[in-house]
N, C-alpha and C positions, 0 to 999 in steps of 0.2 A: 725140802725141809720136812721133818717129821712132825706129826700132830700127836700130842699126848693129851688124853682126857683124864682129868683127875678131879675128884670132888674136893671142895673147900668148904669150910664151915661158914655160917652166916656172917660172922664177924669179919673174916678175911674177904668174903665176897663184897661186903659193904665197903671195906677199905679199898679194894680194887676199883669198884665203881666210883668211889669218891676221888681217887687219883685221876681217873679219866675225866670226870666231871670238872675237876679243878685244873685240867690241862697238863697234868704231869705224865700223861700217857695218851697216845693216839687211840688206843683200844685196850680192852681188858687183856688181850694176848700180849700187847706191847708192855704193859705193866708187869705181867708175869715174867716175860723174857728178861726185862730189865732187872727184876729181882734176882733171877737166876744168874745173870751176869755179875751182879754185885756179890752174890754168894761165891762165885768162882774167883772173883778178885780177892775177896776176904781170905779164902783158902790159900791163895798164892802169897798174900802178905804173911799169913801164919807160917808158911814154909820158910819165907825169908827170915822171919823173927827166930825160928828154930835154928836156922843155919847161923845166924848172928850169935845166938846163945852158944852153939857148938864151938864157934871160933873163939868167943870169950873164955870158954871153959877149956880150951886147948884140945878139943876133940876134932882135930883136922888132920888130913893126910897130905903129905907132900911127895911129889915124885911123878914118875911116869904112870899114866892111866893103865897101861898094859901090865906093868909090874904090880900096881895096886890091885888090879882085877884078879891076878893070880893068887893073891893073898886072901881074897874073899872066899867064904865057904860056898861050896857048890850046891 
């Protein structure tokens, strides 16, 4: 596991400490890791919503992936 050191402002530090104190994280590192996991999850949901919008707007491709790949610009 990699270790990343990054400064956070006082307000964020207080929030992290409060989360640990209130039992919503085992440690400050756990709180930060959980926040990053939630961000990753949020991005995945955004991609799903974009795909759903593409489907509703008719921006979909049908057929063989090999054939479709040949049509894409290199």
